[in-house]
C-alpha atoms as one frame of an Amber mdcrd trajectory, in Angstrom:
protein
  68.748 -16.492   5.050  68.149 -12.753   5.286  66.144 -11.157   2.495  66.997
  -7.625   1.498  64.207  -5.222   0.614  63.762  -4.791  -3.095  65.318  -1.638
  -4.410  62.956   0.613  -6.277  63.986   0.945  -9.873  65.394   4.307 -10.876
  62.627   6.393 -12.443  65.161   8.188 -14.623  66.308   6.835 -17.977  70.000
   5.873 -18.077  71.061   9.147 -19.741  69.441  11.297 -17.055  70.755   9.014
 -14.305  74.232   9.577 -15.764  73.687  13.364 -15.604  72.608  13.038 -11.963
  75.669  10.927 -11.149  77.981  13.428 -12.862  76.538  16.318 -10.861  76.727
  14.184  -7.742  80.463  13.853  -8.291  80.874  17.659  -8.423  81.198  19.501
  -5.140  78.492  22.160  -4.807  80.902  24.414  -2.901  83.804  24.161  -5.347
  83.152  25.806  -8.741  84.622  23.929 -11.718  85.341  27.246 -13.450  87.368
  30.121 -12.020  84.938  32.664 -13.457  82.020  31.397 -11.349  81.815  32.396
  -7.687  81.251  29.732  -5.044  77.799  31.111  -4.213  76.755  31.213  -7.852
  78.047  27.691  -8.428  76.117  26.409  -5.404  72.919  27.812  -6.915  73.735
  26.423 -10.373  74.530  22.992  -8.950  71.309  22.893  -6.931  69.233  24.033
  -9.922  70.777  21.434 -12.227  70.185  18.590  -9.782  66.593  19.767  -9.318
  66.101  19.983 -13.088  67.420  16.448 -13.588  65.137  15.023 -10.909  62.052
  16.891 -12.109  62.518  17.022 -15.881  65.395  14.655 -16.743  63.191  11.928
 -18.206  61.326  14.449 -20.365  64.584  16.053 -21.532  65.882  12.650 -22.649
  62.590  11.868 -24.386  62.847  15.165 -26.279  66.407  14.363 -27.396  68.368
  16.870 -25.321  71.997  16.021 -24.565  74.169  16.866 -21.562  76.229  19.465
 -23.483  73.060  21.150 -24.720  71.598  21.336 -21.228  74.634  21.833 -19.027
  77.497  22.871 -21.305  79.509  25.855 -20.091  82.464  27.463 -21.750  84.909
  28.599 -19.089  87.240  31.294 -20.300
């Protein structure tokens, strides 16, 4: 029988892990809003992913929601 290495548990709470997964599903080179250039969207996407990894757990602890942190009104 082959034993698989144990997977490290996700350090992010479920809410922040959901944010990370949602951003992971978005293409960094394809803006979701026609008013945002591809280059700007790439920077936004990268910054949001970085924020989630670095501060996601703290944001959840402080009660922030995805719309409050990442909500954008396009058009």
